[in-house]
C-alpha positions as CSV (number, residue, x, y, z in Angstrom):
1,M,0.0,0.0,0.0
2,P,1.5,3.4,-1.0
3,M,2.3,5.8,1.9
4,P,-0.1,8.8,2.3
5,R,1.2,12.0,0.9
6,H,0.3,15.3,2.5
7,N,1.7,18.8,2.7
8,V,3.5,19.8,5.9
9,L,3.4,23.3,7.4
10,I,5.8,23.7,10.3
11,L,5.1,26.7,12.6
12,L,8.1,27.2,15.0
13,S,8.1,30.0,17.5
14,D,11.1,30.8,19.8
15,E,11.3,30.5,23.5
16,H,7.6,29.6,24.1
17,N,6.9,28.2,27.6
18,A,4.7,25.1,27.1
19,Q,2.3,26.2,29.8
20,V,1.7,29.7,28.3
21,M,-1.3,28.7,26.2
22,G,-5.0,28.8,27.0
23,C,-5.3,25.1,25.9
24,A,-2.6,24.3,28.5
25,G,-4.6,25.9,31.2
26,H,-2.8,29.2,31.6
27,P,-5.1,31.5,33.6
28,L,-4.2,34.8,31.8
29,V,-2.7,34.4,28.3
30,R,-4.9,34.7,25.2
31,T,-3.9,32.3,22.5
32,P,-7.2,31.7,20.6
33,R,-5.6,30.4,17.4
34,L,-3.3,27.8,19.2
35,D,-6.3,26.8,21.3
36,A,-8.3,26.2,18.1
37,L,-5.5,24.3,16.5
38,A,-5.3,22.0,19.6
39,A,-9.1,21.5,19.5
40,E,-8.8,20.5,15.8
41,G,-5.8,18.3,16.3
42,T,-3.7,16.6,19.1
43,R,-1.7,18.3,21.8
44,F,1.3,16.5,23.3
45,T,1.4,17.5,27.0
46,N,4.9,16.1,27.7
47,A,7.0,17.4,24.9
48,Y,10.6,18.5,25.3
49,T,13.4,20.2,23.4
50,A,16.6,18.4,22.7
51,S,18.5,21.3,24.3
52,P,17.2,24.4,26.1
53,I,19.1,26.9,23.8
54,C,18.4,27.9,20.2
55,V,21.2,26.6,18.0
56,P,21.6,23.1,19.4
57,A,17.8,22.6,19.6
58,R,17.4,23.7,15.9
59,A,20.2,21.3,14.8
60,S,18.2,18.5,16.5
61,I,15.0,19.5,14.7
62,A,16.9,19.4,11.4
63,T,18.7,16.2,11.9
64,G,16.4,14.2,14.2
65,R,19.4,13.6,16.5
66,Y,20.3,14.5,20.0
67,V,23.0,17.1,20.7
68,H,25.7,14.5,21.6
69,E,25.1,13.0,18.1
70,H,25.3,16.1,15.9
71,H,27.8,18.1,18.1
72,C,26.3,21.5,17.6
73,W,27.0,22.2,21.3
74,D,26.2,25.9,21.7
75,N,25.2,29.1,20.0
76,A,28.6,29.3,18.2
77,I,28.6,25.8,16.7
78,A,25.7,25.7,14.3
79,Y,24.3,23.3,11.8
80,Q,26.1,23.3,8.5
81,G,24.4,20.4,6.7
82,Q,25.8,17.3,8.4
83,P,24.3,15.0,9.5
84,A,21.7,15.0,6.8
85,S,18.4,16.8,7.5
86,W,14.9,15.9,6.8
87,G,15.1,18.5,4.1
88,H,17.8,16.6,2.3
89,R,15.6,13.5,2.4
90,L,12.7,15.5,0.8
91,Q,15.0,17.0,-1.8
92,A,16.2,13.6,-2.8
93,Q,12.6,12.6,-3.5
94,G,11.7,15.8,-5.4
95,V,9.5,17.2,-2.7
96,P,9.5,21.0,-2.7
97,V,10.8,22.3,0.6
98,E,11.3,25.9,1.6
99,S,11.7,28.1,4.7
100,I,10.7,31.6,5.7
101,G,12.1,33.1,8.8
102,K,14.5,32.0,11.5
103,L,16.5,28.9,11.1
104,H,19.6,29.7,13.2
105,Y,22.0,27.6,11.2
106,R,25.5,28.7,10.3
107,N,24.6,30.7,7.2
108,E,22.3,30.7,4.2
109,T,24.7,29.2,1.7
110,D,25.4,25.9,3.4
111,S,23.4,23.0,1.9
112,T,21.0,22.3,4.8
113,G,18.0,20.9,2.9
114,F,16.0,23.9,1.6
115,D,15.3,24.7,-2.0
116,R,14.9,28.4,-1.0
117,Q,15.2,30.4,2.2
118,Q,13.3,33.7,2.6
119,L,14.0,36.2,5.4
120,A,16.6,33.7,6.6
121,A,17.9,34.4,10.1
122,H,21.1,32.6,11.0
123,I,23.8,33.0,13.7
124,M,25.3,36.5,13.4
125,D,28.2,36.7,10.9
126,G,28.2,32.9,10.8
127,I,30.0,32.8,14.2
128,G,27.2,33.4,16.8
129,Q,28.0,33.8,20.5
130,V,31.7,32.8,20.6
131,W,32.0,34.2,24.1
132,G,29.4,31.6,25.3
133,S,31.8,28.8,24.4
134,V,34.2,29.9,27.2
135,R,33.4,27.4,30.1
136,E,36.7,26.3,31.6
137,P,36.3,28.1,33.9
138,L,33.2,30.2,33.5
139,P,34.0,33.9,33.4
140,D,33.2,35.6,36.7
141,P,31.6,38.0,36.6
142,A,29.8,37.2,33.4
143,P,29.7,39.5,30.4
144,T,26.3,41.2,30.9
145,A,24.0,41.1,28.0
146,P,21.5,44.0,27.8
147,L,18.5,41.7,27.6
148,F,16.2,43.7,29.9
149,K,17.3,47.3,29.3
150,Q,14.2,47.8,27.2
151,I,11.0,46.0,28.1
152,G,7.3,47.0,27.6
153,A,5.4,48.7,24.9
154,G,7.0,49.5,21.5
155,E,7.8,47.9,18.2
156,S,11.1,46.0,17.8
157,S,12.8,44.6,14.8
158,Y,11.7,41.2,16.0
159,N,8.0,42.3,15.9
160,R,8.4,43.6,12.3
161,F,10.3,40.4,11.3
162,D,7.4,38.2,12.5
163,M,4.8,40.2,10.7
164,G,7.0,40.0,7.6
165,V,7.3,36.2,8.0
166,A,3.5,35.9,8.1
167,D,3.1,38.2,5.1
168,Q,5.6,36.1,3.1
169,A,4.0,32.9,4.1
170,I,0.5,34.1,3.1
171,A,1.9,35.1,-0.3
172,W,3.7,31.8,-0.6
173,L,0.5,29.8,0.1
174,R,-1.5,31.9,-2.4
175,E,1.1,31.3,-5.1
176,R,1.1,27.6,-4.9
177,D,0.3,25.9,-8.2
178,A,-2.9,24.0,-7.6
179,G,-2.1,21.7,-10.5
180,D,1.1,20.5,-8.8
181,E,0.2,17.3,-7.1
182,R,3.5,16.9,-5.2
183,P,3.3,17.4,-1.5
184,W,5.2,20.5,-0.3
185,V,6.8,21.4,3.0
186,L,7.1,24.9,4.3
187,F,9.0,25.8,7.5
188,L,8.1,29.1,9.2
189,G,10.5,30.4,11.9
190,F,9.0,33.1,14.1
191,V,11.0,34.8,16.9
192,A,8.3,35.8,19.4
193,P,8.0,35.5,22.3
194,H,11.9,35.5,22.5
195,F,13.4,38.6,24.1
196,P,13.7,41.6,23.7
197,L,10.5,41.8,25.7
198,I,9.1,44.7,23.5
199,V,5.6,44.3,22.2
200,P,3.0,46.6,20.5
201,Q,0.9,48.5,23.0
202,E,-2.3,46.8,22.0
203,Y,-1.0,43.4,23.1
204,L,0.6,44.7,26.4
205,D,-2.7,46.4,27.3
206,L,-4.3,42.9,27.5
207,Y,-2.2,42.1,30.6
208,P,-2.5,44.8,33.4
209,L,0.4,44.6,35.8
210,A,-1.9,44.3,38.7
211,D,-3.1,40.9,37.3
212,I,0.4,39.5,36.9
213,P,1.5,37.1,39.8
214,L,5.1,37.0,40.7
215,P,7.1,33.7,40.5
216,T,6.5,31.6,43.6
217,Q,10.0,30.0,43.7
218,H,12.5,32.8,44.2
219,P,15.8,33.2,46.2
220,D,14.4,36.4,47.6
221,R,11.6,34.3,49.2
222,G,13.8,31.5,50.6
223,Y,14.2,29.3,47.5
224,V,17.6,27.6,47.4
225,R,18.9,26.8,44.0
226,H,20.8,23.6,43.0
227,P,24.5,24.4,42.9
228,W,24.8,23.9,39.1
229,V,21.8,26.3,38.7
230,E,23.2,28.8,41.2
231,R,26.5,29.0,39.2
232,H,24.5,29.6,36.0
233,A,22.4,32.3,37.7
234,Q,25.5,34.0,38.9
235,F,26.9,34.0,35.4
236,S,23.7,35.3,33.6
237,R,22.5,37.7,36.3
238,H,19.3,38.3,34.4
239,D,17.1,38.7,37.5
240,E,19.6,41.3,38.8
241,Q,19.1,43.3,35.6
242,L,15.3,43.4,36.2
243,G,15.9,44.4,39.8
244,T,12.3,45.1,41.1
245,D,9.1,43.2,41.4
246,E,7.4,45.9,39.2
247,R,9.8,45.3,36.4
248,R,9.5,41.5,36.9
249,R,5.7,41.9,36.4
250,L,6.3,44.1,33.3
251,A,8.6,41.4,31.9
252,I,6.0,38.7,32.3
253,A,3.2,40.9,31.0
254,S,5.4,41.7,27.9
255,Y,6.1,38.0,27.4
256,L,2.4,37.2,27.5
257,G,1.7,40.1,25.1
258,L,4.4,38.7,22.7
259,T,2.8,35.3,23.0
260,T,-0.6,36.7,21.9
261,F,1.1,38.7,19.2
262,M,2.7,35.5,17.9
263,D,-0.6,33.7,18.1
264,T,-2.1,36.4,15.9
265,Q,0.6,36.0,13.2
266,L,0.1,32.2,13.2
267,G,-3.6,32.8,12.8
268,R,-3.1,34.9,9.7
269,V,-1.1,32.0,8.1
270,L,-3.6,29.4,9.1
271,D,-6.4,31.5,7.6
272,A,-4.5,31.7,4.3
273,L,-4.0,27.9,4.4
274,A,-7.7,27.5,4.7
275,E,-8.7,30.2,2.2
276,T,-6.4,28.6,-0.5
277,G,-8.1,25.2,0.0
278,Q,-5.0,23.4,1.3
279,A,-5.9,22.9,4.9
280,E,-7.5,19.5,4.4
281,N,-4.4,18.0,2.9
282,T,-1.8,19.6,5.1
283,T,-0.3,18.4,8.4
284,V,0.3,21.4,10.6
285,I,2.9,21.2,13.3
286,Y,3.3,23.9,15.9
287,S,6.1,23.9,18.4
288,S,9.0,26.0,19.8
289,D,12.7,25.5,20.1
290,H,12.6,25.6,23.9
291,G,10.8,27.3,26.7
292,D,11.4,30.2,29.1
293,N,11.9,30.2,32.9
294,L,9.8,33.4,33.3
295,G,11.4,34.3,36.7
296,E,10.9,31.0,38.4
297,R,13.8,30.3,40.7
298,G,15.1,33.7,39.9
299,L,15.8,32.6,36.3
300,W,14.9,34.1,32.9
301,N,15.2,32.9,29.4
302,K,16.2,29.2,29.0
303,C,19.4,27.3,29.6
304,T,18.3,25.1,32.6
305,L,16.7,21.6,32.8
306,Y,13.4,22.6,34.5
307,R,10.3,22.2,32.5
308,D,9.8,25.9,32.2
309,S,12.9,25.9,30.0
310,T,12.9,22.4,28.5
311,A,9.2,21.6,27.9
312,V,7.8,22.8,24.6
313,P,4.3,23.3,23.2
314,L,3.6,20.7,20.6
315,I,0.4,20.5,18.5
316,V,-0.2,18.5,15.4
317,R,-3.3,18.8,13.1
318,G,-3.9,17.1,9.9
319,P,-4.9,13.9,8.0
320,G,-5.1,10.9,10.4
321,V,-4.6,13.1,13.5
322,P,-7.3,12.7,16.1
323,A,-9.1,16.0,17.0
324,G,-9.2,17.2,20.6
325,R,-6.8,14.6,21.9
326,E,-4.2,15.2,24.6
327,V,-1.3,12.7,24.5
328,K,0.7,12.0,27.6
329,T,3.4,10.0,26.0
330,T,6.6,11.9,26.1
331,A,7.6,13.6,22.8
332,S,10.6,15.4,21.5
333,L,11.6,17.8,18.8
334,V,13.6,15.0,17.3
335,D,10.2,13.5,16.4
336,L,9.7,16.1,13.7
337,F,12.1,14.4,11.3
338,P,10.2,11.1,11.0
339,T,6.8,12.9,11.2
340,I,7.6,15.1,8.2
341,L,8.9,12.2,6.2
342,A,5.9,10.1,7.0
343,A,3.4,12.8,6.1
344,T,5.0,13.4,2.7
345,G,5.4,9.8,1.9
346,T,9.2,10.2,1.9
347,P,11.2,7.0,2.8
348,M,13.8,7.1,5.5
349,A,17.4,6.5,4.3
350,P,19.5,3.6,5.7
351,A,21.5,6.1,7.7
352,D,18.3,7.1,9.5
353,A,17.8,3.6,11.1
354,D,19.2,4.7,14.4
355,L,17.2,7.9,14.8
356,P,15.6,8.2,18.2
357,G,12.4,10.0,17.0
358,L,8.9,8.6,16.3
359,D,6.2,9.7,13.9
360,L,3.9,12.1,15.9
361,T,0.9,11.2,13.8
362,A,1.3,7.6,14.8
363,L,1.8,8.6,18.4
364,A,-1.4,10.6,18.2
365,Q,-3.3,7.5,17.1
366,A,-1.8,5.2,19.7
367,S,-2.5,4.6,23.3
368,D,-0.4,6.5,25.8
369,D,3.0,5.0,26.5
370,P,4.1,6.0,30.0
371,A,7.5,4.4,29.6
372,R,8.9,6.3,26.7
373,Y,12.1,8.3,27.6
374,V,13.2,11.5,25.9
375,L,16.5,13.3,26.4
376,S,17.5,16.9,26.6
377,E,21.1,18.1,27.2
378,Y,23.0,21.3,27.8
379,H,26.6,22.1,27.1
380,A,26.4,25.8,26.4
381,I,26.4,29.4,27.8
382,G,26.7,29.6,31.6
383,S,27.3,25.9,32.3
384,E,30.5,24.8,34.0
385,A,29.7,21.1,33.2
386,A,27.2,19.1,31.1
387,A,23.6,18.8,32.3
388,Y,21.2,16.1,31.1
389,L,17.4,15.8,31.4
390,L,15.7,12.4,31.0
391,A,11.9,12.4,31.2
392,D,9.1,9.9,31.0
393,A,5.4,10.6,31.5
394,Q,5.7,10.7,35.3
395,H,9.2,11.9,36.2
396,T,12.0,14.3,35.2
397,Y,15.5,13.4,36.1
398,H,18.4,15.9,36.0
399,A,22.0,14.7,35.9
400,Y,24.8,17.2,36.3
401,V,28.4,16.2,35.8
402,G,30.2,16.9,39.1
403,H,27.0,17.7,41.0
404,P,24.1,15.7,42.7
405,P,21.1,14.9,40.5
406,E,17.5,16.1,40.9
407,L,14.3,14.0,40.5
408,F,10.7,15.2,40.3
409,D,7.3,13.5,40.1
410,I,5.7,15.8,37.5
411,Q,2.3,14.2,37.8
412,A,2.1,15.0,41.6
413,D,4.4,18.0,41.3
414,P,4.2,19.6,37.9
415,A,6.0,22.8,39.0
416,E,8.9,20.7,40.2
417,R,9.1,22.1,43.7
418,N,10.0,18.9,45.6
419,D,13.3,17.3,44.7
420,L,13.0,13.5,45.4
421,A,16.6,12.6,44.5
422,Q,17.8,12.3,48.1
423,D,14.7,10.6,49.4
424,P,15.4,6.9,50.1
425,A,11.8,6.0,49.1
426,H,12.7,7.0,45.5
427,A,16.1,5.4,45.3
428,D,15.0,2.7,42.8
429,T,13.5,5.3,40.5
430,L,16.7,7.4,40.7
431,A,18.8,4.3,39.9
432,R,16.5,3.4,36.9
433,F,16.9,6.9,35.4
434,E,20.7,6.9,35.9
435,A,21.0,3.5,34.2
436,Q,18.8,4.6,31.3
437,L,20.9,7.7,30.8
438,R,24.1,5.8,30.8
439,A,22.6,3.3,28.4
440,M,22.0,6.2,26.0
441,L,25.4,8.0,26.5
442,D,28.4,8.4,28.7
443,P,27.7,11.7,30.5
444,E,31.3,12.4,31.4
445,A,32.7,11.5,28.0
446,V,30.2,13.7,26.2
447,D,31.1,16.6,28.5
448,R,34.7,16.1,27.6
449,H,33.9,16.0,23.9
450,A,31.9,19.2,24.0
451,K,34.6,21.1,25.9
452,A,37.3,19.9,23.6
453,D,35.3,21.2,20.6
454,Q,34.8,24.5,22.4
455,R,38.4,24.8,23.3
456,A,39.3,24.3,19.6
457,L,36.8,27.0,18.7
458,I,38.2,29.4,21.3
459,E,41.7,28.9,19.9
460,R,40.6,29.6,16.4
461,F,39.4,33.0,17.6
462,G,42.7,33.9,19.3
463,G,42.3,32.4,22.8
464,R,40.1,33.0,25.9
465,E,40.4,36.7,26.2
466,A,39.7,37.4,22.5
467,A,36.8,34.9,22.5
468,L,35.1,36.7,25.5
469,T,34.7,39.8,23.3
470,T,33.6,38.0,20.1
471,G,30.0,37.5,18.9
472,T,26.6,38.9,19.4
473,P,26.0,39.9,23.0
474,G,22.3,39.3,23.0
475,A,19.5,38.4,20.6
476,T,20.5,37.4,17.0
477,P,19.9,40.2,14.5
478,V,17.2,39.4,11.9
479,P,16.9,40.7,8.3
480,S,14.4,43.5,7.6
481,A,11.1,42.2,6.4
C-alpha cells in the first residue's frame, strides 16, 4: 500500500513556555488560534526540546538527532548540513521544501536541505556567540548582555520580522500551483516570544500589571537553587538586571503580550492555508525550540533543565490526527524528522535507522505509553559542566556532571518544587533513570567531547580573552522584512 502524501506546514516559535497557552490551562494568556489548533488536532502534553538553547535545539530539529550525536553544542557551533536533515531527504525525492524566517544555522549558503530560504535568520556573521563557548572556567563576573534594558510597549525589529514572515507565508500559500500534485513542506520560523521583551501596546494592554502574579519560587523568598543552577544564575545575572518586582511583572506581561502577538501571526497564516483550500491536505505542526523560565527560581530565558525551560508546546493537526486529543506519551523535537517524512510519503534512508524519533501522527493515534524516555542536554552558555534531562510521563531526572542529581514527580508536582533525589523512598526510580541515561550516552565522556570542541573554537578566535569579546551579546539580528 502506498504511503499517504500530505503537505506539511511547520510553525516554529522561539522560547515559548509550554504552559503559556490557553489550551494548556494558563489563567491569563490569550492564544485563541493555538487553542483552536489544539481542538482540531492533538496536543502533546509532555513534549521536550533536545536542548534548552536555540542553535543546538534547531540542529536537533533538522537532523532528528540529539546534541551529543550532531555536536552543535552551543550558540557558536551551528548546523552546516551534516548529519543530513529531513530537508535533504525530501529534496532527494523531489518534494518542494522551503523556509521563511528564523533557522539559526551557520549561514544561508550551506546545503541544509531547503530549495529556497526567505528572510533567513542565522547566527550573526556565521560565528554566533563565541563568548558563550568559554566554560573552563566560566567567566566571573559574566559579560552582561543588555537583555532587559528595554521592556514593555513598543515595536522591535523582531516584531516587524514576525509580521513579515507571516506576510511572506501568506503570499507563498496563495502562489502555490494548484495543479502540482507533489506534497510541499514549508518551515516558518517566528521569533516571538523571544526577548527583547518589547511588544506593541495593544498586546501589552491585554495584561495589566496588577493581574500578573510573581514567580512563587525565588531566592528572595527563601528558595535555594541547585549548585549547578546557582552557578549559571551568577553567570547570567538576568534577574539582577530586572531588579524590582514591578519590572518583573512588566517582563512577564510583555512576554504574555508577545505570545498573543505571535498567536495572531500564526492565525493569519492558518487563515491563508484554509482560504487557499489546502488545509484538508496539510499536516500542521506547531512547536517552539525551547521554553522560558519566566522568573521561576530567579531565572529568565532558557538554559536550565526545569520544564519551564525544556518543555515545549507541541500541537499536530492534519490527516489521520485525532481531534481534541491530549497525548501524555513523552515527545521530543527529534520526532519532527520522522513525522515530516511520513506525512509526505518520503522514505527514511538507511542512515536514519538509528534515529531516536517517532512519527507524531502515529503517536497521536496510539494509546499513551508512560514508559517512553526522551532526552535533553545542555553544554552551552553559563554551564560549568554538562547537564542532562531524562523524562518519561511521570518523572523528570536531572543529571549534572560533578553535582548531585534532581528527580521530580511531574504528575504529583508539575511545578517541580519537591526534589526527590535524596529521598530513600525514590532510590529505585533514581537508579532506573541513571541506568537509562548511561545506556544512551556516557555523561562524562560527552562533557569532555563538548569542551574539547569548544576549546578548539576558542583557539581559532585567538584564545580565551579574545573569545570573550567576540560574537553577538544578545538576541541574534534578523533581516528586515
